[in-house]
DRENBA-591683 format. One record per residue (C-alpha): residue in three letters; z negated, y, x. Coordinates in nm, 2 decimals. Layout:
N
(rec ALA; (Z; Y; X))
...
! end
This chain:
221
(rec MET; (0.01; -0.01; -0.01))
(rec GLY; (0.06; 0.35; 0.11))
(rec SER; (-0.24; 0.56; 0.21))
(rec ARG; (-0.38; 0.83; 0.01))
(rec HIS; (-0.64; 1.11; 0.09))
(rec ARG; (-0.94; 1.06; -0.17))
(rec THR; (-1.02; 1.42; -0.20))
(rec THR; (-1.33; 1.36; -0.40))
(rec ILE; (-1.62; 1.14; -0.32))
(rec LEU; (-1.88; 1.05; -0.59))
(rec LEU; (-2.22; 0.99; -0.44))
(rec ASP; (-2.51; 0.78; -0.61))
(rec LEU; (-2.85; 0.93; -0.53))
(rec ASP; (-3.14; 0.67; -0.53))
(rec GLY; (-3.07; 0.42; -0.24))
(rec THR; (-2.77; 0.61; -0.13))
(rec LEU; (-2.89; 0.96; -0.03))
(rec ILE; (-3.25; 0.92; -0.06))
(rec ASP; (-3.52; 0.64; -0.05))
(rec PRO; (-3.72; 0.71; -0.38))
(rec ALA; (-3.91; 0.38; -0.37))
(rec VAL; (-4.27; 0.55; -0.34))
(rec GLY; (-4.24; 0.77; -0.62))
(rec ILE; (-4.06; 0.55; -0.86))
(rec LEU; (-4.26; 0.24; -0.81))
(rec ARG; (-4.58; 0.44; -0.84))
(rec CYS; (-4.46; 0.57; -1.17))
(rec TYR; (-4.34; 0.23; -1.30))
(rec ARG; (-4.68; 0.08; -1.21))
(rec LEU; (-4.88; 0.36; -1.38))
(rec THR; (-4.67; 0.35; -1.69))
(rec LEU; (-4.72; -0.04; -1.73))
(rec GLU; (-5.10; 0.00; -1.68))
(rec ALA; (-5.11; 0.27; -1.93))
(rec LEU; (-4.93; 0.05; -2.19))
(rec GLY; (-5.17; -0.24; -2.10))
(rec CYS; (-4.88; -0.46; -1.95))
(rec PRO; (-4.90; -0.69; -1.67))
(rec VAL; (-4.82; -0.50; -1.35))
(rec ALA; (-4.62; -0.67; -1.08))
(rec PRO; (-4.67; -0.62; -0.72))
(rec GLU; (-4.45; -0.32; -0.57))
(rec ASP; (-4.22; -0.56; -0.39))
(rec ASP; (-4.14; -0.74; -0.71))
(rec LEU; (-4.04; -0.44; -0.88))
(rec ARG; (-3.78; -0.30; -0.63))
(rec TRP; (-3.52; -0.41; -0.87))
(rec VAL; (-3.58; -0.11; -1.10))
(rec ILE; (-3.46; 0.14; -0.84))
(rec GLY; (-3.09; 0.21; -0.95))
(rec PRO; (-3.07; 0.11; -1.33))
(rec PRO; (-3.13; 0.35; -1.61))
(rec PRO; (-3.52; 0.35; -1.67))
(rec LYS; (-3.48; 0.24; -2.03))
(rec ALA; (-3.31; -0.07; -1.95))
(rec SER; (-3.57; -0.15; -1.69))
(rec PHE; (-3.86; -0.10; -1.92))
(rec ALA; (-3.70; -0.30; -2.19))
(rec ARG; (-3.68; -0.59; -1.93))
(rec LEU; (-4.03; -0.53; -1.82))
(rec LEU; (-4.18; -0.51; -2.17))
(rec GLY; (-4.00; -0.81; -2.30))
(rec GLY; (-4.05; -0.70; -2.64))
(rec ARG; (-4.43; -0.61; -2.61))
(rec GLY; (-4.36; -0.25; -2.64))
(rec ASP; (-4.14; 0.04; -2.71))
(rec PRO; (-3.90; 0.12; -2.40))
(rec ASP; (-3.85; 0.47; -2.52))
(rec ALA; (-4.21; 0.53; -2.53))
(rec ALA; (-4.24; 0.39; -2.18))
(rec VAL; (-3.97; 0.62; -2.04))
(rec ARG; (-4.15; 0.92; -2.18))
(rec LEU; (-4.48; 0.81; -2.01))
(rec TYR; (-4.29; 0.74; -1.69))
(rec ARG; (-4.10; 1.07; -1.69))
(rec ALA; (-4.43; 1.28; -1.74))
(rec ARG; (-4.57; 1.16; -1.42))
(rec TYR; (-4.23; 1.14; -1.23))
(rec SER; (-4.15; 1.51; -1.32))
(rec GLU; (-4.49; 1.62; -1.17))
(rec THR; (-4.55; 1.41; -0.86))
(rec GLY; (-4.32; 1.10; -0.83))
(rec ILE; (-3.99; 1.30; -0.80))
(rec PHE; (-4.05; 1.43; -0.45))
(rec GLU; (-4.23; 1.12; -0.34))
(rec ALA; (-3.91; 1.02; -0.14))
(rec THR; (-3.73; 1.06; 0.18))
(rec VAL; (-3.36; 1.14; 0.28))
(rec TYR; (-3.21; 0.86; 0.48))
(rec PRO; (-3.16; 0.93; 0.84))
(rec GLY; (-2.81; 1.02; 0.91))
(rec VAL; (-2.73; 1.12; 0.55))
(rec ILE; (-2.71; 1.50; 0.60))
(rec GLU; (-2.49; 1.46; 0.91))
(rec ALA; (-2.26; 1.23; 0.72))
(rec LEU; (-2.24; 1.48; 0.44))
(rec ALA; (-2.14; 1.75; 0.68))
(rec LEU; (-1.87; 1.55; 0.83))
(rec LEU; (-1.73; 1.46; 0.50))
(rec ARG; (-1.71; 1.82; 0.39))
(rec GLU; (-1.52; 1.88; 0.74))
(rec GLN; (-1.28; 1.62; 0.62))
(rec ARG; (-1.22; 1.86; 0.32))
(rec ARG; (-1.36; 1.63; 0.08))
(rec ALA; (-1.55; 1.74; -0.24))
(rec LEU; (-1.87; 1.56; -0.27))
(rec ILE; (-2.01; 1.51; -0.63))
(rec LEU; (-2.34; 1.37; -0.71))
(rec CYS; (-2.31; 1.10; -0.97))
(rec THR; (-2.64; 0.94; -1.06))
(rec SER; (-2.80; 0.74; -1.35))
(rec LYS; (-3.11; 0.96; -1.30))
(rec ALA; (-3.16; 1.23; -1.55))
(rec ARG; (-2.98; 1.53; -1.45))
(rec PRO; (-3.26; 1.78; -1.45))
(rec PHE; (-3.44; 1.57; -1.21))
(rec ALA; (-3.14; 1.52; -0.99))
(rec ASP; (-3.09; 1.90; -0.97))
(rec ARG; (-3.46; 1.94; -0.85))
(rec ILE; (-3.42; 1.67; -0.59))
(rec VAL; (-3.10; 1.77; -0.43))
(rec GLU; (-3.25; 2.13; -0.40))
(rec HIS; (-3.58; 2.02; -0.27))
(rec PHE; (-3.44; 1.78; 0.01))
(rec GLY; (-3.15; 2.04; 0.12))
(rec LEU; (-2.87; 1.83; -0.02))
(rec SER; (-2.73; 2.10; -0.26))
(rec PRO; (-2.53; 2.29; -0.01))
(rec TYR; (-2.32; 1.99; 0.04))
(rec LEU; (-2.25; 1.91; -0.32))
(rec ALA; (-1.97; 2.06; -0.52))
(rec ALA; (-2.13; 1.96; -0.86))
(rec VAL; (-2.43; 1.75; -0.98))
(rec TYR; (-2.36; 1.49; -1.28))
(rec GLY; (-2.64; 1.27; -1.41))
(rec ALA; (-2.76; 1.10; -1.73))
(rec GLU; (-2.91; 1.32; -2.02))
(rec LEU; (-3.28; 1.31; -2.12))
(rec ASP; (-3.18; 1.19; -2.45))
(rec GLY; (-3.03; 0.87; -2.30))
(rec SER; (-2.66; 0.97; -2.31))
(rec LEU; (-2.45; 0.91; -2.00))
(rec ASP; (-2.70; 0.64; -1.89))
(rec ASP; (-2.42; 0.41; -1.82))
(rec LYS; (-2.27; 0.48; -1.49))
(rec ALA; (-1.90; 0.41; -1.62))
(rec ASP; (-1.95; 0.65; -1.90))
(rec LEU; (-2.10; 0.91; -1.66))
(rec ILE; (-1.78; 0.86; -1.43))
(rec ALA; (-1.55; 0.91; -1.72))
(rec HIS; (-1.72; 1.24; -1.83))
(rec LEU; (-1.72; 1.36; -1.47))
(rec LEU; (-1.34; 1.28; -1.42))
(rec GLU; (-1.25; 1.46; -1.73))
(rec ALA; (-1.48; 1.76; -1.67))
(rec GLU; (-1.36; 1.81; -1.32))
(rec GLY; (-1.00; 1.73; -1.39))
(rec ILE; (-1.00; 1.46; -1.13))
(rec ALA; (-0.78; 1.14; -1.13))
(rec ALA; (-0.96; 0.83; -1.06))
(rec THR; (-0.71; 0.73; -0.79))
(rec ALA; (-0.81; 1.06; -0.60))
(rec ALA; (-1.17; 0.97; -0.59))
(rec CYS; (-1.41; 0.72; -0.44))
(rec MET; (-1.76; 0.60; -0.57))
(rec VAL; (-2.02; 0.55; -0.31))
(rec GLY; (-2.34; 0.36; -0.40))
(rec ASP; (-2.58; 0.10; -0.33))
(rec ARG; (-2.59; -0.12; -0.64))
(rec GLU; (-2.36; -0.33; -0.84))
(rec TYR; (-2.37; -0.08; -1.13))
(rec ASP; (-2.18; 0.17; -0.90))
(rec MET; (-1.93; -0.08; -0.80))
(rec ARG; (-1.86; -0.21; -1.15))
(rec ALA; (-1.85; 0.14; -1.30))
(rec ALA; (-1.58; 0.25; -1.03))
(rec ALA; (-1.38; -0.08; -1.10))
(rec ARG; (-1.38; 0.01; -1.48))
(rec HIS; (-1.18; 0.31; -1.39))
(rec GLY; (-0.95; 0.16; -1.11))
(rec MET; (-1.15; 0.36; -0.86))
(rec ALA; (-1.21; 0.26; -0.49))
(rec ALA; (-1.59; 0.20; -0.42))
(rec ILE; (-1.78; 0.19; -0.10))
(rec GLY; (-2.11; -0.02; -0.10))
(rec VAL; (-2.39; 0.09; 0.13))
(rec LEU; (-2.60; -0.16; 0.29))
(rec TRP; (-2.92; 0.07; 0.37))
(rec GLY; (-3.02; 0.09; -0.01))
(rec TYR; (-3.12; -0.16; -0.25))
(rec GLY; (-2.83; -0.39; -0.30))
(rec ASP; (-2.71; -0.64; -0.04))
(rec ALA; (-2.36; -0.74; 0.07))
(rec ALA; (-2.34; -1.02; -0.16))
(rec GLU; (-2.43; -0.81; -0.47))
(rec LEU; (-2.19; -0.53; -0.37))
(rec SER; (-1.90; -0.75; -0.28))
(rec GLY; (-1.93; -0.97; -0.57))
(rec ALA; (-1.93; -0.64; -0.78))
(rec GLY; (-1.61; -0.54; -0.64))
(rec ALA; (-1.67; -0.31; -0.33))
(rec THR; (-1.36; -0.19; -0.15))
(rec VAL; (-1.56; -0.15; 0.17))
(rec LEU; (-1.91; -0.21; 0.28))
(rec VAL; (-2.09; 0.02; 0.52))
(rec ALA; (-2.40; -0.05; 0.72))
(rec SER; (-2.53; 0.30; 0.82))
(rec PRO; (-2.48; 0.67; 0.70))
(rec GLU; (-2.33; 0.75; 1.03))
(rec ASP; (-2.04; 0.52; 0.95))
(rec LEU; (-1.97; 0.65; 0.60))
(rec PRO; (-1.72; 0.91; 0.69))
(rec ASP; (-1.52; 0.65; 0.87))
(rec ALA; (-1.55; 0.41; 0.58))
(rec CYS; (-1.39; 0.68; 0.36))
(rec GLY; (-1.10; 0.68; 0.58))
(rec LEU; (-1.07; 0.32; 0.55))
(rec VAL; (-1.06; 0.33; 0.18))
(rec ASP; (-0.80; 0.61; 0.20))
(rec LYS; (-0.57; 0.32; 0.35))
(rec ALA; (-0.67; 0.06; 0.08))
! end
């Protein structure tokens, strides 16, 4: 196939740009405790990082409670303290700067609620590198990553073939595939090579420093 310069890079947030484990896992555990539900060790809860919280709480509660009520409790604490209990992965800022030098537009595309995403990218110094921020709405709309991508592409007037999705979980890869979009799976987050490849990743990348080169490989795919 002929090469194309994918001028727009869609970036997941949790597990891709930042490691949010401390804040998210603490908030999940406190929410489950408040609801009187069994609380698993943090290592057994790491799968909740990435999917929309309503779906995760539905699985955790197993019919013993209201997932919407759980999300409200979770967000009450997360919005105050958990939101900033995170770290930017080493090398991410430098990778974003290099991608900008390649004249690529960087757009955040996260299943996290957009108001939280806005605060996070501002707090951690990521906003200067981003052309726009897209996320789920607090009412639950656009929780599905494929729906979010569709909304983003229409709003920005971008063709799927001119863009690439970068993320760490199968949800990112499958959402991109639904739009015929290339996808880069990152291995420093919460999905492993088997998960990402099985979900259709075009390229896998082991470290943020390698992300600009991976985008170049995807251009040739």
